[in-house]
C-alpha positions in Angstrom: 109.7 23.8 88.2 106.3 22.9 89.7 105.7 26.2 91.5 106.3 28.3 88.4 103.7 26.4 86.5 101.2 27.0 89.3 102.1 30.7 89.3 101.4 31.0 85.6 98.0 29.3 85.9 97.2 31.5 88.9 98.0 34.7 87.0 95.8 33.6 84.1 93.0 32.9 86.5 93.5 36.3 88.0 92.7 38.0 84.7 89.5 36.0 84.2 87.8 35.9 87.5 85.5 38.7 88.8 84.6 38.3 92.5 84.8 40.3 95.7 87.8 41.7 97.6 90.3 39.2 98.9 89.9 38.2 102.6 92.3 35.3 102.8 96.0 34.9 102.6 98.7 32.3 103.2 102.0 32.8 104.9 104.8 30.3 105.2 105.5 29.2 108.8 108.2 31.1 110.7 108.6 30.7 114.4 110.0 34.2 114.9 107.3 35.9 112.8 104.5 33.9 114.5 105.5 35.3 117.9 104.1 38.6 116.8 100.6 37.1 116.9 101.0 35.6 120.5 98.9 38.3 122.2 96.0 37.5 119.9 96.4 33.7 119.6 97.0 33.0 123.3 94.8 35.5 125.0 92.1 34.1 127.3 89.6 36.2 125.5 90.1 34.3 122.2 89.6 30.7 121.3 91.9 30.1 118.3 93.1 26.7 117.2 96.9 27.3 117.5 98.5 23.9 117.0 98.5 23.4 113.2 100.9 25.6 111.3 101.2 27.3 108.8 98.0 29.3 109.5 95.6 30.4 106.8 95.2 34.1 107.5 91.7 35.4 107.7 89.6 37.6 110.1 91.6 39.0 113.0 94.8 37.1 112.0 94.6 38.7 108.6 94.1 42.1 110.1 97.2 41.6 112.3 99.2 40.4 109.3 98.3 43.5 107.3 99.1 45.7 110.3 102.6 44.2 110.6 103.2 44.5 106.9 102.3 48.2 107.0 104.0 49.2 110.3 106.5 52.1 110.6 106.2 53.2 107.0 108.4 55.9 105.6 106.5 59.0 104.3 108.0 59.5 100.8 106.8 60.1 97.3 110.1 58.7 95.9 109.5 55.4 94.0 112.8 53.9 95.0 112.5 54.7 98.7 108.9 53.3 98.7 110.0 50.0 97.2 112.9 49.7 99.7 111.0 50.6 102.8 107.3 50.3 102.3 106.1 48.3 99.3 106.4 45.1 97.3 108.5 45.3 94.1 105.4 44.6 92.1 102.1 45.3 93.9 98.7 45.0 92.2 95.5 45.5 94.1 92.2 45.3 92.4 88.6 44.7 93.6 88.7 41.1 92.5 92.4 40.1 93.0 95.8 41.1 94.4 99.2 40.1 93.2 102.7 40.8 94.6 106.3 40.0 93.5 109.6 40.5 95.4 113.3 39.9 94.9 114.7 38.2 98.0 118.4 38.7 98.7 120.1 36.9 101.6 123.8 37.9 101.8 125.7 37.1 105.0 129.3 37.2 106.0 130.7 35.6 109.2 133.9 34.7 111.0 134.6 31.6 113.1 136.2 32.7 116.4 136.8 29.5 118.4 137.2 26.5 116.2 140.7 25.6 115.1 139.5 26.0 111.6 138.9 29.8 111.8 137.1 29.9 108.5 135.2 32.8 107.0 131.6 31.8 106.6 129.2 33.3 104.1 125.9 32.8 102.4 124.9 34.1 98.9 121.2 33.6 98.2 119.1 35.1 95.4 115.4 34.4 95.5 112.0 35.7 94.8 108.5 35.4 96.3 105.1 35.9 94.6 101.6 35.9 96.0 98.2 36.0 94.5 94.6 36.2 95.9 91.4 35.8 93.9 88.3 37.0 95.6 87.8 35.9 99.2 88.4 32.2 98.6 91.6 31.6 96.8 95.2 32.3 97.8 98.5 31.3 96.2 102.1 31.7 97.4 105.5 30.7 95.9 109.2 31.3 96.5 112.4 30.0 95.1 116.1 30.4 96.1 119.4 29.7 94.5 122.1 29.3 97.3 125.8 29.0 97.8 127.5 29.1 101.2 130.4 28.1 103.5 129.3 27.2 107.1 130.8 26.5 110.5 132.4 23.1 110.7 129.7 21.4 112.7 127.0 22.3 110.1 129.5 21.6 107.3 130.0 18.0 108.6 126.2 17.5 109.0 125.7 18.5 105.3 128.6 16.3 104.1 127.4 13.3 106.1 123.7 13.6 105.1 124.1 15.2 101.7 121.3 17.6 102.6 121.1 21.2 103.8 119.1 21.2 107.1 115.5 21.7 106.1 116.3 22.8 102.6 116.9 19.7 100.4 119.8 18.0 98.5 123.2 19.6 98.2 125.3 19.3 95.0 128.9 18.1 95.7 128.2 17.9 99.5 131.8 17.0 100.2 133.1 20.4 99.0 133.7 23.3 101.4 131.4 25.5 99.4 127.8 24.1 99.3 125.4 24.7 96.5 121.7 24.0 96.6 118.2 25.2 95.6 115.1 25.6 97.7 111.5 26.3 96.7 108.0 26.5 98.2 104.5 26.6 96.6 101.1 26.7 98.3 97.6 26.9 97.0 94.6 27.3 99.3 90.9 27.4 98.7 88.6 28.5 101.5 85.3 26.7 100.8 83.6 28.1 103.8 84.1 28.9 107.5 84.0 25.1 108.0 86.4 23.8 105.3 89.7 24.7 103.7 91.9 22.8 101.3 95.6 23.3 100.7 97.8 21.7 98.0 101.4 22.6 98.7 105.0 21.8 98.4 105.8 23.0 101.9 106.1 22.0 105.5 103.8 21.5 108.5 104.2 22.0 112.2 101.8 20.5 114.8 102.2 21.9 118.3 102.5 25.1 120.3 106.2 24.9 121.1 109.4 25.7 119.3 109.9 21.9 118.7 107.3 19.4 117.8 107.6 15.7 118.6 104.6 14.9 116.5 105.2 16.6 113.1 107.7 19.5 112.7 108.9 21.8 110.1 112.5 20.6 110.3 112.8 18.4 107.2 112.7 19.5 103.6 109.5 20.6 101.9 107.2 17.8 100.6 104.2 17.6 98.4 101.0 17.3 100.4 97.2 17.8 100.4 95.7 19.2 103.6 92.1 19.4 104.5 91.1 21.4 107.6 87.5 21.5 108.9 86.0 23.3 111.9 82.7 22.8 113.6 82.1 24.8 116.8 85.1 24.4 119.0 86.5 21.4 117.1 89.0 21.5 114.3 90.1 18.5 112.3 93.1 18.5 110.0 94.1 15.6 107.7 97.3 15.7 105.7 98.4 13.2 103.0 102.1 13.6 102.0 104.3 12.4 99.2 107.9 12.3 100.5 111.3 11.0 99.4 114.1 9.0 100.9 117.6 9.5 99.3 119.0 6.6 101.4 116.9 4.2 99.3 117.2 5.3 95.7 115.1 3.9 92.9 117.2 1.4 91.0 117.0 0.0 87.5 114.7 -3.0 87.6 117.2 -4.8 85.2 119.9 -4.4 88.0 122.2 -2.5 85.7 123.2 -0.3 88.6 121.4 2.8 87.2 119.9 5.2 89.8 116.7 6.9 89.0 116.0 9.4 91.8 115.3 9.0 95.5 113.0 6.4 97.0 109.4 7.3 97.6 107.4 7.1 100.8 104.0 8.2 101.8 102.5 9.6 105.0 99.1 10.3 106.4 98.8 12.7 109.4 95.6 13.6 111.3 95.0 16.0 114.1 91.8 16.6 116.1 91.8 19.7 118.3 89.1 20.6 120.9 89.0 24.0 122.5 87.2 22.9 125.7 87.3 26.5 127.0 88.9 29.8 126.2 91.9 28.5 128.2 92.1 24.8 127.7 92.7 22.9 124.4 93.3 19.2 123.9 94.4 17.5 120.7 94.7 13.9 119.4 97.3 13.1 116.8 97.8 10.0 114.6 100.3 9.3 111.8 101.3 6.5 109.6 104.3 6.3 107.1 104.7 3.6 104.5 107.1 2.8 101.7 106.0 3.1 98.0 108.0 -0.1 97.3 109.5 -2.7 99.6 110.6 -6.3 99.4 107.1 -7.4 98.5 107.1 -5.1 95.4 105.4 -1.9 94.4 102.6 -0.7 96.7 102.0 3.0 95.9 99.5 5.1 97.7 97.4 3.0 100.2 93.8 4.1 99.7 92.9 2.5 103.1 94.4 5.7 104.5 92.5 8.1 102.2 89.4 8.6 104.4 90.0 11.9 106.2 87.9 11.0 109.2 88.7 7.4 109.9 91.0 6.3 112.8 94.3 5.2 111.2 95.3 2.8 114.0 92.5 0.2 113.4 93.1 0.4 109.6 96.9 -0.2 110.0 96.4 -3.0 112.6 93.9 -4.7 110.3 96.9 -5.7 108.3 98.2 -8.5 110.6 101.7 -8.1 109.4 101.7 -4.4 108.6 105.0 -2.9 107.3 103.9 0.6 108.2 105.2 2.9 110.9 102.4 4.1 113.2 102.3 6.8 115.9 99.7 8.2 118.3 100.1 11.4 120.2 98.5 14.0 122.5 98.9 17.8 122.3 97.5 20.2 124.9 97.7 23.8 126.1 96.3 25.8 129.0 96.4 29.5 129.4 97.5 29.7 133.0 97.7 33.5 133.1 96.4 36.2 130.9 99.8 36.4 129.1 101.2 32.9 129.8 100.3 29.5 128.3 101.6 26.1 129.4 101.7 23.4 126.7 102.8 19.8 126.2 102.9 16.8 123.9 103.1 13.1 124.3 104.1 10.8 121.4 103.7 7.0 121.5 105.4 4.6 119.1 105.2 1.3 120.9 103.9 0.5 124.4 103.9 -2.4 126.7 102.3 -1.4 130.0 104.1 -4.0 132.1 107.5 -2.9 130.8 106.6 0.8 130.8 106.3 0.8 134.6 108.9 -1.8 135.2 111.8 0.6 135.0 114.1 -1.8 133.2 114.9 0.3 130.2 112.8 -1.8 127.8 113.8 -1.0 124.2 110.3 -1.3 122.7 108.7 1.3 124.9 109.2 4.1 122.4 107.8 7.5 123.5 108.6 11.2 123.7 107.3 14.1 125.7 107.4 17.8 125.7 106.6 20.3 128.5 106.7 24.1 127.9 105.5 27.5 128.9 105.3 30.5 126.6 104.0 34.0 126.8 103.9 37.6 125.7 104.3 41.1 127.2 106.8 39.8 129.7 107.2 42.2 132.7 104.4 44.2 131.0 106.7 45.1 128.1 104.7 45.1 124.9 105.9 42.7 122.2 108.4 40.9 124.6 107.8 37.2 124.0 109.3 34.3 125.8 109.4 30.5 125.7 110.9 27.8 127.9 110.6 24.1 126.8 111.8 20.7 127.8 111.9 17.8 125.3 112.8 14.1 125.8 112.6 11.2 123.4 113.5 7.6 124.2 116.0 5.6 122.2 114.7 3.9 119.0 111.4 5.9 119.0 111.3 6.9 115.3 113.1 3.9 113.9 111.5 1.3 111.7 112.6 -1.8 109.7 114.4 0.5 107.1 114.5 4.2 106.5 112.1 3.9 103.6 109.3 3.5 106.2 110.7 5.3 109.2 109.6 8.7 110.5 111.6 10.8 108.1 111.5 12.8 104.9 114.4 13.4 102.5 117.0 12.0 104.8 115.9 14.1 107.9 113.6 13.5 110.9 109.9 14.5 110.5 109.9 15.4 114.2 112.8 16.6 116.3 116.1 17.5 114.5 118.1 15.3 117.0 116.1 12.2 116.1 115.8 10.2 119.4 117.9 9.3 122.5 118.1 12.8 123.9 116.7 15.3 126.4 116.8 19.0 125.8 116.0 22.3 127.5 115.3 25.4 125.2 114.8 29.0 126.2 113.9 31.8 123.7 113.1 35.5 124.0 112.3 38.0 121.2 111.3 41.6 121.2 110.2 44.1 118.6 110.4 47.8 118.8 109.5 50.0 115.8 111.8 48.7 113.0 114.1 46.7 115.3 113.8 43.0 116.0 115.9 41.2 118.7 116.1 37.5 119.6 118.0 35.4 122.1 118.1 31.6 122.3 119.8 29.2 124.7 119.8 25.4 124.5 121.2 22.6 126.5 121.0 19.0 125.3 122.2 15.6 126.4 122.2 13.0 123.7 123.8 9.7 122.6 125.3 8.7 119.3 126.4 5.4 117.8 130.0 4.3 118.4 132.4 3.9 115.4 131.4 0.3 114.8 127.9 1.4 114.0 126.2 -0.3 117.0 122.6 0.9 117.1 122.2 2.9 120.3 118.8 4.5 119.3 119.6 8.1 118.3 120.0 7.6 114.6 116.5 7.0 113.3 117.9 5.7 110.0 119.2 2.5 111.7 116.9 -0.5 111.7 115.2 -1.3 115.0 115.8 -4.9 114.1 119.4 -4.3 115.1 118.7 -3.3 118.7 121.6 -4.8 120.7 119.9 -5.0 124.1 116.2 -5.4 124.9 116.7 -4.1 128.5 118.9 -1.6 130.2 118.4 1.2 127.6 118.5 4.8 128.8 118.6 8.3 127.3 122.1 9.4 126.3 123.4 5.8 125.8 126.2 5.2 123.4 128.7 8.1 123.0 127.3 10.7 125.3 127.2 14.4 124.2 126.5 17.5 126.3 125.6 20.3 123.9 125.5 24.0 124.9 124.2 26.4 122.2 123.4 30.1 122.3 122.3 32.5 119.5 121.7 36.2 119.6 120.5 38.4 116.8 119.6 42.0 116.2 118.0 43.3 113.1 116.8 46.6 111.6 113.8 45.8 109.3 113.9 47.9 106.1 110.8 46.4 104.6 108.3 44.2 106.5 106.6 43.1 103.3 109.3 40.6 102.7 111.3 40.9 106.0 114.2 42.8 104.3 116.6 43.6 107.1 120.1 44.4 108.2 121.1 41.7 110.7 124.0 41.1 113.0 124.3 37.9 115.1 126.5 35.7 117.2 126.2 32.0 117.6 128.2 30.0 120.1 128.3 26.2 120.3 130.2 23.9 122.7 129.7 20.1 122.3 131.4 18.0 125.0 131.9 14.5 123.5 132.6 11.5 125.7 136.3 10.5 125.4 136.9 13.1 122.7 137.9 16.8 122.5 135.2 19.3 123.0 133.8 20.8 119.7 133.9 24.6 119.9 132.4 27.1 117.6 131.7 30.8 117.9 130.6 32.7 114.7 129.8 36.4 114.4 127.7 37.3 111.3 126.3 40.3 109.6 124.3 40.7 106.4 121.4 41.9 104.3 118.7 39.3 104.7 115.1 38.7 103.6 112.1 36.3 103.6 110.4 34.5 106.5 112.0 31.1 106.1 112.4 29.0 109.3 115.6 26.9 109.4 117.4 25.3 112.3 121.1 25.4 113.0 120.8 24.5 116.7 121.9 20.8 116.3 
């Protein structure tokens, strides 16, 4: 596997390089874990660039990370107890390098309470994580997981239909009740200076300050990408070039023998410019373009027109008068309205006709989405009590393109919101940490529309072609088969070892989905297990 090769190379480098003590680390993005930095990131006394995740940890962020990793330690000389409660399984700390290695178990049992299929759910995952730093410039992180599981029926149907585990990649024998899949991450970062960092990774990205992102989210599977991030004064610029896949358009034998040779290939270029105008106000500009590696015109490969990290993509894309590429523009902003509360928002634009936008006639080719939210920390002056309230809405057809090989997706899933398009959604989240205990509570209400049985394109399925839009006017959010989704999730955990988030966890998830002219889908699952890692996955669909 690619990440194991990188790990071997990194370990060899570790033994050869003699430099100063490590002052940089990488950490995969996890919404729940990142909330523990809110009082630092969103304080009016600081001016951090908070939109682009995962963060490269240095300075005060690294100090906070180390503090969380060493909190509430057990005082013991027993090797076994230290490894369970305080330390990495392997932990090497030298003047010129550090290295750690952990075994990551994720064993969960559950019971369906409401669905007519009162199945027993379970997850059996064995994994590992490894991290390496060399000096104060280089950091490497990798993990890998082998998984089997049985899930509630609504998730089971999603996996069977899409042949992919949400956010984790392809599933073997997706039609079977027991799912089997693998998942891996690898990330290598070099910190050239305070002004420039480069990351080569098989990982995800999230742009925005909210739980969701309508610009670029961490929902879909990992993808290979190169990310350059530069900062001058109060301006940060991030450019990402991504190599992605599309299982819905497999590579076929050129001799038309019917042989399949892997998933189709697609490319993406994403750029984000963030300006911290004051300690309270930040404004960011986003642009993205996605294109197929091969289309009807033949092989195209990586388009070097999009290689320049500081050029505006829209003029380049529009310079091709019959461009086959999918282009987006977006805005992201936040304002710290109180010392412990921040308002944030996004606006995404796919296509726009001013006359039709203000005409109120439901024009299909006005494709946009918006997000409004508020988040904060130390609610009611309770330390480490974080909260978020967020509203998202996306017009029908927004992320569609001619075919899925050039739409806004990666490996059969949306690159932005899990729902795709044609929805509006309200999300509320609270989490609290006390000593070794972590608590979280989430509620969600969503109205969305799906395609009828005959496959008519109503705008929610981003893998439909927007050339098949049935009506140019009269389109509205929730059109098609209307759904009203109610979702709630509560979890309580006792953290055994914060180094790799080893914890005993109990939880309850309830989901009611009222479907137009059909029985209500009901699910209520209680779970308990021994879990680990900081992975961030979404079951609230």
